[in-house]
C-alpha positions in Angstrom: -25.4 -24.5 -6.2 -24.8 -20.8 -6.8 -21.1 -20.0 -7.1 -21.5 -16.3 -7.9 -19.4 -14.3 -5.4 -21.4 -12.2 -3.0 -21.3 -8.5 -3.4 -20.4 -6.4 -0.3 -23.6 -5.6 1.5 -24.3 -2.1 2.7 -24.0 -1.7 6.4 -26.2 0.6 8.5 -24.5 3.2 10.6 -26.6 3.2 13.7 -25.1 6.4 14.9 -26.6 8.3 11.9 -30.1 7.3 10.9 -30.5 6.6 7.2 -26.7 6.5 6.5 -25.4 3.3 4.8 -21.7 2.5 4.4 -19.9 -0.1 2.3 -17.3 -2.3 3.9 -13.7 -1.3 3.3 -12.1 -3.7 0.8 -8.3 -4.0 1.4 -7.6 -6.1 -1.7 -6.2 -4.4 -4.8 -6.6 -5.4 -8.4 -3.2 -3.9 -9.1 -0.1 -6.1 -8.5 2.7 -3.9 -7.3 5.2 -2.9 -8.5 4.0 -2.3 -12.0 4.1 0.2 -14.9 1.1 2.5 -14.4 -0.1 5.1 -17.0 -1.4 8.4 -15.8 -3.0 10.9 -18.1 -2.8 14.6 -17.2 -4.6 17.4 -19.0 -3.9 21.1 -18.8 -3.6 24.4 -20.7 -0.8 24.4 -23.2 1.5 26.8 -21.4 5.2 27.1 -20.8 6.3 24.9 -17.9 3.4 22.5 -18.0 5.4 19.5 -19.2 8.3 20.3 -16.9 6.0 20.5 -13.9 4.4 17.1 -14.6 7.9 15.6 -15.2 9.1 17.0 -11.8 6.1 15.5 -10.1 6.6 12.1 -11.8 10.3 12.1 -10.6 9.2 13.0 -7.1 7.1 9.9 -6.8 9.2 7.6 -9.1 12.9 8.3 -9.1 13.3 5.9 -12.0 10.8 7.8 -14.2 12.2 8.2 -17.7 11.0 11.5 -19.3 11.7 10.1 -22.8 8.5 7.9 -22.3 6.2 11.0 -22.0 3.5 11.0 -24.7 2.0 14.4 -25.7 -1.2 15.2 -27.4 -2.5 18.6 -28.3 -6.2 19.4 -28.3 -7.8 20.1 -31.7 -7.6 23.9 -31.2 -4.1 23.7 -29.7 -5.2 25.3 -26.4 -4.8 22.2 -24.2 -2.2 19.5 -23.8 -2.7 15.9 -22.8 0.3 14.2 -21.2 0.6 10.5 -20.5 3.3 9.4 -18.1 4.2 5.9 -17.1 5.4 5.5 -13.5 6.5 2.5 -11.6 3.7 2.2 -9.1 4.8 0.6 -5.8 1.7 1.0 -3.6 -1.8 2.3 -3.4 -0.6 5.1 -1.1 1.9 6.2 -3.8 -0.8 6.3 -6.4 -3.2 8.2 -4.1 -0.4 10.8 -3.4 0.6 11.4 -7.0 -3.0 11.8 -8.0 -3.6 14.2 -5.1 -0.4 16.2 -6.0 -1.3 16.3 -9.7 -4.9 17.3 -9.1 -4.0 20.2 -6.9 -1.3 21.6 -9.2 -2.4 25.0 -10.6 -1.6 24.0 -14.2 -3.5 20.7 -14.1 -7.1 20.6 -15.2 -7.6 16.9 -14.8 -5.6 13.7 -14.0 -6.9 10.2 -14.9 
């Protein structure tokens, strides 16, 4: 007896020939609420850390700025910032990533 879980099968979208879609999986591997690290990279300029701190507070009022971890690039031109927020939902995480990714000082958010 094979007990390996079945992988979601691609479904054919009959309205668009040749287009396959995967079923939407509603389950999350993350148990909310939880502490969730987010890494943000950007140019080392005045106001970058403050901007990221403000965004973190916007999505997590309990965010503690003392927990921020900073790491400069080897040449000192870029700054990596790690923040730990209390994640309460997938929607919250999607929104904070969207906000960070569209901020003009942010090069990348992971």
